[in-house]
Phi, psi and omega in degrees: 000320181296322179295318177296317180296318180298317178298313180295317181297316177300321177297319178297313180301317180296317181296317179298314182298319183283314185285333182246024182307313182287328178293325176299312181296311180299315180297316180295320178298316179298313182293323182294342178298329182293300181291338177289337178250225183252019186252181177234157173260114179266134182251135177220132178228136178269138173054237184292349180285357173301337177304324180290322177302312181297317180297316182292327187259331186231001182290179180296328179231090184289159178276127182302135177064019182276142175221154176282132177269113174255104191318305187295317184281320191266334189300321181287341182265354180293143178240175179290350176276344182274158175227155179235139174244113189248130179239133172213158180299311181235156182286350178253019177301129187299313181295321177295322177295319177299313179298315180301317177296319179295320177296316178300315179300320180275358180058044176262118179297142180209153175251132178243145179230122180190169172275127181287128173268216176290110179302132178203181178294335179261062185214128180302326183295335179274337182269332185289152172292323174221138177233138176242122184272125178286338175061033178252087183271345179201170177298160185271341185243140178273145171257180185290341180268004180088003177274175180235144177217176184082070184254093188271055182299320179297319179293319177296320179295319178295324175301312180295318179304311181297320177300317176296314182298315179302318182288320175301313180300319179295316180299314181293326176296319177294320181297323185278347181288000000 
């Protein structure tokens, strides 16, 4: 089972990297504007996506200028120099949608990462300046009853986070030369 899961997970990572190659670049450029100027990159994750918050703020290689976005406390203090990186399992996550609408109202640029459900006006992928699709519509492994399990949304989100972080670091290194 582990071998099958590894194969499927590798396929998801490859699909994300190939299909969203330009979104990684666009998202990193948008986010890099904050540390290149006077802003911060605020990170927010719904549910299991809190793993990205911890990685960005407390991991071995933290994200430069990153801060945790605590909606109630921080939203009123965001400026146009700040950027937000938002993670949710699905693009129609209620809490993510509330935050996305608030960011849009305040005209704060943001990058969203989630699996796109049925695209509509009530969809984070439509509200974000840049969206990266996790492409996880179901679990990766079949069971004997025909169901699927093994839904690694947190792992896929961390993959995207690291891809963005590496690109942000490259952009900032060029900027500082």
